[in-house]
MDTraj code that builds the backbone (N, CA, C; nanometers):
import mdtraj as md
import numpy as np

residues = "GLN VAL GLN LEU VAL GLU SER GLY GLY GLY LEU VAL GLN ALA GLY GLY SER LEU GLN LEU SER CYS ALA PRO SER GLY SER THR PHE ARG ILE ASN GLY VAL ASP TRP TYR ARG GLN ALA PRO GLY LYS GLN ARG GLU LEU VAL ALA ILE ILE THR THR GLY GLY THR THR ASN TYR ALA ALA SER VAL LYS GLY ARG PHE THR ILE SER ARG ASP SER ALA LYS ASN THR VAL TYR LEU GLN MET ASN SER LEU LYS PRO GLU ASP THR ALA VAL TYR LEU CYS HIS THR ARG PRO PRO TYR ASN TYR TRP GLY GLN GLY THR GLN VAL THR VAL SER SER".split()
xyz = np.array([
    [-1.4282, -4.4756, 20.3346],
    [-1.5108, -4.5516, 20.2584],
    [-1.5462, -4.5688, 20.1191],
    [-1.5303, -4.6060, 20.0392],
    [-1.5702, -4.5668, 19.8952],
    [-1.6830, -4.6229, 19.8778],
    [-1.7673, -4.5153, 19.7752],
    [-1.8804, -4.5294, 19.7520],
    [-1.9287, -4.5620, 19.5806],
    [-1.9614, -4.6835, 19.5448],
    [-1.9960, -4.7391, 19.4300],
    [-2.1170, -4.6426, 19.3809],
    [-2.1272, -4.5978, 19.3058],
    [-2.2462, -4.5089, 19.2003],
    [-2.2964, -4.6062, 19.0846],
    [-2.4229, -4.6728, 19.0669],
    [-2.4576, -4.7257, 18.9489],
    [-2.5729, -4.6282, 18.9099],
    [-2.5550, -4.6350, 18.7558],
    [-2.6270, -4.5743, 18.6757],
    [-2.7128, -4.5963, 18.5364],
    [-2.7731, -4.6015, 18.4798],
    [-2.8309, -4.6327, 18.3324],
    [-2.9419, -4.7241, 18.3571],
    [-3.0146, -4.7245, 18.4726],
    [-3.1224, -4.8195, 18.4937],
    [-3.2569, -4.7386, 18.4095],
    [-3.3711, -4.8130, 18.4341],
    [-3.5206, -4.7292, 18.3712],
    [-3.6149, -4.8548, 18.3286],
    [-3.6983, -4.7981, 18.2834],
    [-3.8192, -4.8832, 18.1919],
    [-3.8008, -4.8826, 18.0503],
    [-3.8093, -5.0321, 18.0204],
    [-3.7742, -5.0559, 17.8836],
    [-3.8824, -5.1843, 17.8450],
    [-3.8876, -5.1599, 17.7134],
    [-4.0066, -5.2818, 17.6686],
    [-3.9040, -5.3942, 17.6451],
    [-3.9765, -5.5421, 17.6714],
    [-3.9206, -5.6588, 17.6589],
    [-3.8604, -5.6533, 17.4930],
    [-3.7510, -5.7288, 17.4921],
    [-3.6729, -5.7136, 17.3656],
    [-3.5897, -5.6008, 17.3802],
    [-3.5852, -5.5006, 17.4415],
    [-3.4999, -5.3925, 17.4577],
    [-3.3648, -5.3778, 17.5226],
    [-3.2775, -5.2707, 17.5114],
    [-3.1401, -5.2934, 17.5625],
    [-3.1317, -5.2037, 17.6735],
    [-3.0216, -5.1947, 17.7626],
    [-2.9953, -5.0879, 17.8638],
    [-2.8471, -5.1070, 17.8868],
    [-2.7615, -5.0205, 17.9002],
    [-2.6328, -5.0114, 17.9366],
    [-2.6447, -4.9529, 18.1019],
    [-2.5716, -5.0458, 18.1756],
    [-2.5708, -4.9892, 18.3288],
    [-2.4608, -4.9626, 18.3380],
    [-2.3916, -4.8807, 18.4128],
    [-2.2685, -4.8078, 18.4738],
    [-2.2218, -4.8152, 18.6009],
    [-2.0809, -4.8507, 18.6492],
    [-2.0663, -4.8812, 18.8276],
    [-1.9551, -4.8045, 18.7826],
    [-1.9314, -4.7042, 18.8649],
    [-1.8145, -4.6176, 18.9296],
    [-1.8073, -4.5853, 19.0390],
    [-1.6918, -4.5366, 19.0964],
    [-1.6573, -4.5084, 19.2469],
    [-1.6775, -4.3116, 19.2563],
    [-1.7316, -4.2901, 19.3599],
    [-1.7814, -4.1730, 19.3390],
    [-1.6702, -4.0635, 19.4492],
    [-1.6280, -3.9749, 19.3809],
    [-1.5431, -3.8996, 19.5098],
    [-1.4178, -3.9888, 19.5742],
    [-1.3922, -4.0791, 19.5008],
    [-1.2481, -4.1245, 19.5571],
    [-1.1718, -4.1514, 19.4161],
    [-1.0435, -4.1505, 19.4655],
    [-0.9647, -4.2136, 19.3566],
    [-0.9609, -4.3696, 19.3831],
    [-0.9989, -4.4403, 19.4078],
    [-1.0294, -4.5850, 19.4293],
    [-1.0027, -4.6375, 19.2863],
    [-0.9176, -4.7293, 19.2404],
    [-0.9380, -4.7751, 19.0853],
    [-1.0058, -4.8971, 19.0918],
    [-1.1111, -4.8901, 19.0289],
    [-1.1929, -5.0104, 18.9971],
    [-1.1400, -5.1092, 18.9159],
    [-1.1410, -5.2194, 18.9636],
    [-1.1106, -5.3109, 18.8716],
    [-1.1903, -5.4909, 18.8610],
    [-1.1878, -5.5570, 18.9705],
    [-1.2831, -5.6488, 18.9483],
    [-1.3908, -5.6387, 18.9929],
    [-1.5365, -5.6523, 18.9434],
    [-1.6589, -5.6523, 18.9732],
    [-1.7537, -5.7268, 18.9567],
    [-1.8418, -5.7495, 19.0725],
    [-1.9731, -5.8618, 19.0129],
    [-2.0837, -5.7364, 19.0361],
    [-2.1576, -5.7702, 18.9147],
    [-2.3007, -5.7306, 18.9056],
    [-2.4024, -5.8195, 18.9770],
    [-2.4802, -5.7753, 19.0777],
    [-2.5929, -5.8420, 19.1179],
    [-2.7047, -5.7760, 19.1115],
    [-2.8237, -5.8547, 19.1163],
    [-2.9730, -5.8006, 19.1112],
    [-3.0589, -5.8510, 19.2017],
    [-3.1331, -5.8097, 19.2342],
    [-3.2476, -5.8382, 19.3371],
    [-3.3843, -5.7887, 19.2910],
    [-3.4573, -5.8734, 19.2750],
    [-3.6270, -5.8643, 19.2316],
    [-3.6816, -5.8837, 19.3845],
    [-3.7862, -5.8407, 19.4026],
    [-3.9118, -5.8271, 19.4963],
    [-3.9509, -5.9662, 19.5425],
    [-3.9059, -6.0058, 19.6840],
    [-3.9288, -6.1365, 19.7084],
    [-3.8468, -6.2491, 19.6782],
    [-3.7308, -6.1953, 19.5846],
    [-3.6596, -6.3332, 19.5631],
    [-3.4762, -6.2824, 19.6205],
    [-3.4086, -6.4063, 19.6318],
    [-3.2811, -6.3871, 19.6610],
    [-3.1610, -6.3015, 19.5859],
    [-3.1001, -6.2321, 19.6122],
    [-3.0119, -6.1567, 19.5616],
    [-2.9109, -6.2582, 19.4669],
    [-2.8948, -6.2425, 19.3280],
    [-2.8440, -6.3240, 19.2278],
    [-2.7067, -6.2487, 19.1779],
    [-2.6293, -6.3531, 19.1494],
    [-2.4768, -6.2731, 19.1023],
    [-2.5351, -6.2964, 18.9302],
    [-2.5151, -6.2003, 18.8836],
    [-2.5647, -6.1628, 18.7402],
    [-2.4422, -6.2185, 18.6133],
    [-2.3264, -6.1068, 18.6666],
    [-2.1997, -6.1253, 18.5942],
    [-2.0714, -6.0882, 18.6647],
    [-1.9513, -6.1258, 18.6586],
    [-1.8385, -6.0876, 18.7280],
    [-1.7465, -6.0433, 18.5864],
    [-1.6391, -5.9707, 18.6297],
    [-1.5193, -5.9498, 18.5658],
    [-1.4210, -5.9346, 18.6577],
    [-1.2985, -6.0292, 18.6426],
    [-1.1902, -6.0310, 18.7241],
    [-1.1098, -5.9139, 18.6941],
    [-0.9949, -5.8865, 18.8100],
    [-0.8912, -5.8004, 18.7582],
    [-0.8246, -5.8556, 18.6497],
    [-0.8138, -5.9346, 18.6078],
    [-0.7433, -5.9800, 18.4619],
    [-0.8149, -5.9953, 18.3424],
    [-0.9539, -5.9605, 18.3658],
    [-1.0223, -5.9612, 18.2772],
    [-1.1487, -6.0271, 18.2053],
    [-1.1069, -6.1567, 18.3319],
    [-1.1785, -6.2826, 18.2704],
    [-1.3157, -6.2519, 18.3171],
    [-1.4407, -6.2892, 18.2558],
    [-1.5918, -6.2760, 18.2483],
    [-1.6662, -6.4058, 18.2770],
    [-1.7584, -6.3864, 18.3485],
    [-1.8444, -6.4733, 18.3580],
    [-1.9883, -6.4735, 18.3739],
    [-2.0822, -6.5569, 18.3543],
    [-2.2283, -6.5049, 18.3478],
    [-2.3111, -6.6091, 18.3892],
    [-2.4055, -6.5669, 18.4951],
    [-2.5233, -6.6453, 18.5233],
    [-2.5929, -6.7129, 18.3898],
    [-2.6395, -6.8472, 18.4037],
    [-2.6898, -6.9234, 18.3003],
    [-2.8254, -6.8231, 18.2409],
    [-2.8705, -6.7642, 18.3308],
    [-3.0572, -6.7179, 18.3097],
    [-2.9672, -6.5506, 18.1965],
    [-2.8713, -6.5366, 18.2011],
    [-2.8362, -6.4083, 18.1248],
    [-2.7277, -6.4114, 18.0178],
    [-2.6447, -6.5415, 18.0438],
    [-2.5657, -6.5728, 17.9405],
    [-2.5749, -6.5607, 17.7758],
    [-2.5120, -6.4679, 17.7248],
    [-2.5963, -6.4609, 17.5865],
    [-2.6259, -6.3270, 17.5563],
    [-2.6933, -6.2831, 17.6308],
    [-2.7850, -6.1556, 17.6464],
    [-2.7070, -6.0295, 17.6853],
    [-2.6294, -6.0685, 17.8279],
    [-2.5447, -5.9576, 17.8958],
    [-2.4093, -5.9513, 17.8624],
    [-2.3386, -5.8465, 17.8460],
    [-2.2019, -5.8589, 17.8502],
    [-2.1565, -5.7382, 17.9793],
    [-2.0841, -5.7835, 18.0556],
    [-1.9848, -5.7067, 18.1351],
    [-1.8407, -5.6735, 18.0808],
    [-1.8207, -5.5421, 18.0910],
    [-1.6851, -5.5012, 18.0405],
    [-1.6375, -5.3606, 18.1359],
    [-1.5220, -5.3325, 18.1263],
    [-1.4611, -5.2385, 18.1819],
    [-1.3921, -5.1435, 18.1113],
    [-1.3797, -5.0024, 18.1330],
    [-1.2791, -4.9165, 18.0655],
    [-1.2113, -4.8385, 18.1848],
    [-1.1215, -4.8756, 18.2096],
    [-0.9971, -4.8603, 18.2651],
    [-0.9516, -4.7030, 18.2870],
    [-0.9670, -4.6467, 18.1497],
    [-0.9654, -4.4872, 18.1245],
    [-1.0528, -4.3853, 18.1887],
    [-1.1588, -4.4307, 18.1889],
    [-1.2918, -4.3938, 18.2527],
    [-1.3188, -4.4489, 18.3942],
    [-1.2337, -4.5493, 18.4558],
    [-1.2671, -4.6029, 18.5750],
    [-1.4104, -4.6416, 18.6164],
    [-1.4899, -4.7192, 18.4731],
    [-1.6394, -4.7507, 18.5042],
    [-1.5955, -4.9241, 18.4581],
    [-1.6950, -4.9555, 18.5055],
    [-1.7243, -5.1026, 18.4506],
    [-1.8758, -5.0848, 18.4073],
    [-1.8972, -5.1520, 18.3189],
    [-2.0458, -5.1798, 18.2590],
    [-2.1082, -5.3164, 18.2195],
    [-2.2385, -5.2862, 18.2472],
    [-2.3213, -5.4259, 18.1997],
    [-2.4199, -5.3758, 18.0986],
    [-2.3840, -5.4321, 17.9778],
    [-2.4380, -5.4145, 17.8530],
    [-2.5617, -5.5269, 17.8522],
    [-2.7203, -5.4835, 17.8410],
    [-2.8228, -5.5773, 17.8876],
    [-2.9021, -5.5872, 17.7255],
    [-2.9070, -5.6884, 17.6926],
    [-2.9820, -5.6508, 17.5469],
    [-3.1052, -5.7822, 17.6006],
    [-3.1970, -5.8092, 17.4548],
    [-3.3036, -5.8788, 17.4788],
    [-3.3889, -5.8940, 17.6009],
    [-3.3783, -5.7958, 17.6637],
    [-3.4188, -5.7597, 17.8215],
    [-3.5743, -5.8587, 17.8083],
    [-3.6158, -5.9037, 17.9347],
    [-3.7083, -5.9788, 17.9335],
    [-3.7847, -5.9378, 18.0664],
    [-3.9060, -5.9637, 18.1136],
    [-3.9694, -5.9300, 18.2278],
    [-3.9246, -5.9685, 18.3327],
    [-3.8446, -6.1230, 18.3497],
    [-3.7991, -6.1313, 18.4420],
    [-3.6522, -6.0878, 18.4796],
    [-3.6227, -6.0052, 18.4111],
    [-3.4814, -5.9336, 18.4201],
    [-3.5114, -5.8080, 18.5227],
    [-3.6587, -5.7536, 18.5492],
    [-3.6834, -5.6684, 18.6282],
    [-3.6261, -5.6892, 18.7702],
    [-3.5511, -5.5748, 18.8057],
    [-3.4662, -5.6207, 18.9755],
    [-3.4278, -5.4912, 19.0000],
    [-3.3614, -5.4799, 19.1148],
    [-3.2535, -5.3494, 19.1272],
    [-3.1131, -5.4274, 19.0890],
    [-3.0469, -5.3400, 19.0159],
    [-2.9044, -5.4238, 18.9701],
    [-2.7864, -5.3314, 19.0674],
    [-2.6861, -5.4096, 19.1166],
    [-2.6220, -5.3538, 19.2234],
    [-2.4572, -5.3862, 19.1530],
    [-2.3383, -5.3171, 19.2072],
    [-2.2325, -5.3573, 19.1662],
    [-2.1693, -5.3433, 19.2972],
    [-2.0754, -5.4241, 19.3019],
    [-1.9912, -5.4904, 19.4071],
    [-1.8354, -5.5192, 19.4003],
    [-1.7590, -5.4595, 19.4229],
    [-1.6159, -5.4889, 19.3978],
    [-1.5761, -5.6218, 19.4694],
    [-1.4932, -5.6794, 19.3988],
    [-1.4376, -5.8359, 19.3862],
    [-1.3464, -5.7961, 19.5030],
    [-1.2958, -5.9289, 19.6216],
    [-1.2244, -5.9206, 19.6862],
    [-1.0619, -5.8877, 19.6354],
    [-1.0018, -5.8253, 19.7096],
    [-0.9924, -5.8098, 19.8591],
    [-1.1262, -5.6889, 19.9075],
    [-1.1729, -5.6020, 19.8251],
    [-1.2374, -5.5241, 19.8610],
    [-1.3830, -5.5619, 19.8800],
    [-1.4406, -5.4786, 19.9289],
    [-1.5921, -5.4987, 19.9509],
    [-1.7120, -5.3985, 19.9649],
    [-1.6626, -5.3067, 19.7994],
    [-1.7921, -5.1830, 19.8571],
    [-1.8937, -5.2256, 19.7727],
    [-2.0156, -5.1649, 19.7844],
    [-2.1512, -5.1718, 19.7327],
    [-2.2018, -5.0401, 19.6822],
    [-2.2670, -5.0430, 19.5687],
    [-2.3329, -4.9189, 19.5007],
    [-2.4961, -4.9484, 19.5819],
    [-2.5968, -4.8583, 19.5692],
    [-2.6978, -4.8207, 19.6239],
    [-2.7987, -4.8959, 19.5256],
    [-2.7417, -4.9315, 19.4052],
    [-2.8575, -5.0060, 19.3029],
    [-2.8959, -4.8831, 19.1727],
    [-2.9732, -4.9278, 19.1001],
    [-3.0287, -4.8861, 18.9821],
    [-3.1521, -4.9869, 18.9328],
    [-3.2719, -4.9220, 18.9602],
    [-3.3753, -5.0295, 18.9094],
    [-3.3955, -5.0188, 18.7550],
    [-3.4300, -5.1398, 18.7432],
    [-3.4274, -5.1869, 18.5755],
    [-3.5651, -5.2394, 18.6134],
    [-3.6921, -5.2127, 18.4983],
    [-3.8029, -5.2582, 18.4832],
    [-3.7815, -5.2947, 18.3476],
    [-3.8520, -5.4080, 18.3104],
    [-3.8830, -5.4581, 18.1914],
    [-4.0480, -5.4748, 18.1435],
    [-4.0818, -5.4455, 18.0737],
    [-4.2209, -5.4446, 18.0880],
    [-4.2746, -5.5632, 17.9546],
    [-4.3899, -5.6045, 17.9306],
    [-4.4116, -5.7144, 17.8574],
    [-4.4983, -5.6731, 17.7405],
])
top = md.Topology()
chain = top.add_chain()
for i, resn in enumerate(residues, 1):
    res = top.add_residue(resn, chain, resSeq=i)
    for name in ("N", "CA", "C"):
        top.add_atom(name, md.element.get_by_symbol(name[0]), res)
traj = md.Trajectory(xyz[None], top)
């Protein structure tokens, strides 16, 4: 079983930036297509950004123009750069491998203060 590990979350003021990372832990699994989700208290899990194996990216309307998903194959890591953060971006952010794989991380907390 592959375990994904997210990092980079924290507390930031509105308008600030954070970069999240997602990488497999203790495994030779090569990370390729990845989805970033977020889950806020009392809300459904929301798909935020995707990067396919071929490098195509797509974003939720709520984050388009502010968030950027990227992949560093040499570091076997996928990133989510989050700029111009808003209080409504506060959530636990989780990464997930795209089909045919189905691996999840534990999530990293992002809190944006107003």
